[in-house]
N, C-alpha and C positions, 0 to 999 in steps of 0.2 A: 888541439883538441879541443874537441866538444865540452861546453860544462855538464856534468852531469844532473841541472837542477834544471837544463834546459832540454833535456831528451824528455819528448812524450813518451807517457806510460801508456804498455802495450792495450789495444784494446782488448776487451774481454771476451773469452771464447763462447760461444753459445754452440748447441747439438740446432740442428735441422729443425723445423716443425715441418712435416709433412704427414704426420698421421692423421687421418681421420679417425671419425667413429668405425665404423668397417673392419679397417685396417687394423683397429687396437683391437678389435674383437678378434678377428682371422689369429692374431700372433697370440691373444690366449687358446685362440682352439689347436691353435702347433703347438702352443707351449703344453697345454692339457693333452694331447693327445686324442682324437676323438677313439681312438682303438687303445686305449688304454683301459677300456673295463673287461676286457681278456687277460689282460696282464696279471690282474688277481681274479678272475673269474673263480676257477676251481679253487683257490685256497678259502676264501671268503663264500661261497657251498658249503664247505665241510665244516666253516666257523659256524656258520649262520644255519643249518643245517638246508639248503635250498633256500632259503631267502634276502638273494644276494637284492632283488630291486626293495625292498621293507628298508635292506639297510642304508642302499642309495639315498632312499626320501630321508632316513630320519639324517643323514650326513650331510642333504642341501639342506633340511631345515638348518643343520649348526652354521654352517657353511656362509649362509644367505644372511643373519644377524653379524658375521665378522663383515662382508660386500659392503652389508650398512656403514660398517663403520669407518672401510676403505676409500667408502664412498665422500663420505662428508667431510674426511680428515680431508681428501686431492684436493676437497674445495677450499680450504686452507691453505695447504702446504702446496701448491703445483710445481713441484720441481723434481729430479731425479733423486730417488738416493729412496725411494717406495718407505716400507717401515722403519729403517734407517732415521730417515728424514721426521717422521710424522711422530716418533717416540721423544726423537729430539727437540721436539717442536714444546712437545706436551713436558718431558720428564726431564730436560735441562742433556747439554753434550756427555756424559758420562752414561747413561739410561742407553744415551742412540748408541752410541759407540755397541755398548754388547750387546744391543738385537741386531745393530750393522753384522759383529761379530756372529751368530745365532743363523742369520738371514745368507753369511757365505759361505759357512756350513753343510746347509740348503744348496742356494744357487751352483757353487760349487762341484759340486759332485752329482748336479742333475745332469747335464752334457754325459759326463764320466759312465751315471747307469745305460745313459742310452747309446752308448757306442759300445757298452756290453754287450747290449741288447742286438745290436746290428749284427755284431762278432755272432755272437751267441746262435742268431735266427740262419744268417749265410754258411758258418759254419756246418751247421745242423741239414745246412739245403745240401752245401758240395761240400762233403766231408775234407777234398782232397787241396782246398784252400783254408791254408792256416789262419785262425782266429787271431794272431799280431796284426798281420796284415791287412785284415779286415779295418782292424778298431786304428790303425796308421791311416790308412787311407780315407774313413769318417775323419777321423781329427783334419783331419788338410782339408777333406769340403768344407766343413763347419766351417772352421779359423779363415779361407781366403774372402767365402761369405762376411762374414763378419767385420771382417778386413774394412772388405771395400764399400759398405756403409747399411746403414737401415733400411733403407728403398730398397737394395736387389733383398735383404735380408726378409721385406712385409712382402714381396713378389713371391719369392719361395716361399715364403708360407704361404699363400693364398694357392698356385701349384696343388702345393703339397697335402693340405687339408680337404682341398676338393679331387682329389685321387681316392683319399681315404672314405671322406663321403659316397665318391660313385660307389666302391668297395660295401661300402654298409646296405647301401639301393640297392646291392645283388646279393649279400646277406637277406637282408629285411627280406626281398621274395623268394628265397627257398629257406628261408625258416621258414614262414606259414604257409610254405607247401609243401615240410615235416610234422607240422601239427595232425596229430592222429585226433580220427574225432571222438567226441565224449571227455577231450583231455580237460582238466580246470581252467581256467582263464585267469582266477582269483589266490590260488595257492599257492602261485613264486611272493603273494603280497602278505595276506592270511590264512593261517587255517588255525580248529581248535585246538589249544595244548601246545604249541608254540613258544622254543623256549629264548625269550626274551633275551639274556645274561650274551648266547651267544652270538645272539644278532645287530647288540651295541659290539661287542668286540669287535664283529668286525663291521662295524659303521667307521668306528677307530681306523682301521686298515685304510678305508675307503677315501677317508681325510684327504690326504698324499695327492688324489687325484684331480682334484680341485685348485690347485696351485698357479692354474695360468690367471685366474686373476691377478692376482696378487703383484706378477711379472708384469699386468699392463702397468700399475702404475710404478716402475720401477722408467716407464718412456712420459711422464709427462712434458720433458724440456723439451720431448721431440713431438707433443700432440699439438695439431690446433685447437685453440677454445680448451686449452686443456680442465681448468674449471668447469666446463659441458662434459664432453666427449668424454673423458677418465671416467668418474660418473658414473655414466652412462655403461661403456661396456664393461667396465667392471661386475654392477649390475646383471648386465644383459648376458657377459661370457658364462656366469654363474650358472643363468638358470638357463641359458641351451644345450651349459655341456649336463647339469645335471637332468632336465629331461631326456638327455639323447641314451646319457649310462641309465636310467632308470628302465625308456625303452627296451635300451637292448638285451639287458640284461633277465627282462621278464622275458622275450619273444626265447630267448636262449634260454631259459626254463621252459618252456612253455614246449620248444620244440626236443628236447631232451628233459624228460622231468623228472627222472632216477640219477639224481648226481653220484648215488654210491655206485656205479654201472662204470663210474671214469679210473681209468687203471690208472695216472697219476695226476694226480687234484692239480700239482704246477705246472702241468702241460695240457689239464682240460682242455683251453680254446682251442687246439690242434682236436683233437678229438670231436669236441663238437661240428667244426667244421669236415669233417671228414663224415661225421653223421650225418647234418645237413645236404651236403653240398660234396662229397666225394675229395676225391683227388684235385680236383677244378676250384676247387669255394677252398680245401688246404692250401695250394699253393699261391692264386690267388691271397691268402691273407699272409703270409711269408710275405711277400713280396711289398703289400699295402703298412707292411709290422716295420718291416726297414724303413722305408718312405716316412711312418709318422715317430721313426723314431731318431731320422735325420731332420725331420722337422723342429723335432722337440729339443733337440740338441745347440738347434741352433738359434732358436727361442731363446731358451735357457742361457748359454753363452752371453748373447746379446743383452741381456739381466743385470747378468753379476758384472758384466765389465763397465755396465753402467753406474751398478750400486758404489764399484771399488773406486770408479772415476770421480761418483763425486767426493768421497772418502779419502784422494788424492788432492783434487780441490780444496779439502777442506785442512789440509800437510796433515789429517790423520797419518797417513801412509804417504811416503816419499813421495812428490811431488813433481816431480823431475817426471819419473815410470807410472804414476798412477795418474794425476791428474793434467794431464796437457792430449791435445787431439791432435792426429796426424792431421797435416796441413793441406794434401790432396785430397781427402777423405772425411772428413771433419771427425774421423772413431775416433775414439777410447783405446788405440794400439798396442802400446803396455796392458792393460788392462785382460784384451783380448790374448796376448801370447802367453801371459802367464794361467788364464785361467785353460788355454789348451794346453801346456805343460800340467796341468794338473788332471786334467781331462786321460793323458798319458799312461797316467795310475793306474787306468782299466786295463790294461798288461797286469798286473799281479796283485791289487785287491781284490774278491771278492764281494759279492754281490751283496750280502744280507746285511754284508758291516756297512757299508757306503747306504744301505736304504734305510736301516735301523738310523744315524746321524743326520736325514734327510727328516727321516718322520721329528727327531727330537725338534731340530732346526725350526722347522716349519708350524711346528706348534705352539712353541715356544714364543714367535714373532707372531701368531697371529693371538697367546692370549695378549700380551703389549699391545697389541694394534687400539683393541675393545678398554685395553683397561687406559688408554691415549685418550680416546677418544671419550670415554666417560669423567675425566678429570679434566679436562678443557672444558666440557657441559658444566663440572660442578665448578669451576672457577669463574667461569664466565656466568652465572646465574644472575639477571638483575641486569645484567652490560646493557650497552651495546654491540657486543661483538656474541650476545646470547646467542647458543645454540637452538637446534626447533626442539621443546619438552620430549618427543617421542626420545632424543639421544641419547638421554637417559639410560631409562630400561632395555631399549633394546642392545645400548655397548653394553650392560652389567647384565643380559644375559648371557651377551657372543662370551665374557671374558669366562662364565663361569661354565658353558658349553665345550669350550676351548680347552682348557684345564681340565675339566672332567677328558675332554680327549686326548689330552699330554701323558694326562697320571695312567692312561689304560696301556699309554705301551708296554714293552716288554720290560722287564730290569736292563737286559744288553742295552739297551736304545739309550735308555736314562742315563747308565756309568757313565756309559761313551761321549755322550753330549755334553754330560756332567761336566767331563775332562777336558771339551773342546773350550767351554764357559770357561774354566780355569785360567786354560792357555790365555785367552782373551780379556779376563781381570788381569793377569799380569802382567799383560803388557801392556792395560791401563795404564796400570800405574809405573810402568818406566815410562808408557809417554807422559804422565801430569805431576813424575818427578814424586810420587807415594802424593798423591790427591793434593799437593801443595798450588798445581796449574790447572786450569780447566783446558780440554784439546780445544784448538780455533773451533770460531763458526763457522758455520756455512754460508758462503755471500751468494743474495740473492737476487740475483741481475734483474735489470727493466723485464730483460724479456720473459721472462718467467711466468710474469702475471697474465 
């Protein structure tokens, strides 16, 4: 029998570095879903009194401060794990764990929302097809794509984003044709006596449209030259998505200025499409919406599986289940299958509850990311590792803005999110035996740099 001391240690497993800046941007846009502007279009129209473009501009400003923090931190901590890895680096393993726990509520439920949307769209168009069957098919497709590797996810995302862009081009052409002479082009942005309280409330809802830039940071271990490509993709995705959302919402309002004529604000986008382009545009929107939901589900499942992989590799979760890669495809099989199982809860959970938990997790993580950068900036003052001088004030402003958005959530969202964080705290107590030991540190491989 061979002496155990002579058995070579297994080679550390690495994710494949195949993602350049364009692929990362497509991944972020697929995650955000270009058509997501229509998901909350009617609701925010009612809250903001028809000033959705202004609400988007406010949200873009707030998100740009946070994207700056993500970009700076991705240069310092170029590894899979996103906010989990960043806050762990700044505050230690306990805060890092709780941040990752908050983000899990966000990421693990995002595929579920897309499965729900897909089921609703198909069932609304073809009532004979049961919603549960559509959900099962969607979960199977997305899971298979993620199991075979990020290269397939990347290529599918490119195709699905391009199809949404084609639809938006058609929408823009028909919408401009539907604008009546004499329509004010500035009214959707600014009119005398507009109610800013409602606009700010709308902006807090629209913050969820920008989750794609955070998803990009989870792919640092699969990005080429991550210190350069990831920060660039994070900022560009936010700018491109924000400009697109603002423009499309502005165009929708000048093509159909009186939002009070919508019969149902929840489905206002359907009424808008019918007003602009009749049955043709309405049907095209349904098809594009389904494709967009599948693209978002594919991207979000890829992201959360890599967060779970990072936490499993760190032994916070059982390593045999979470922290190993498929020998054939080099993908985190265990986390992908677990996320798929959670996605099946779309068969029983209501959409509003899922959305509330996602909102809570995202904004808590955004707040901690800004605070993490500010903490690192403060600690490194005057040292060789000091950050640029703008890092301090920008991250502090980003922290205050995201906390404001977080506190603007409904009481239900805060309560459900608080319960989720409480469960995470209890698990952390068990994991650390009452804080008598720290969770293991993540090992940064040489390939990460």
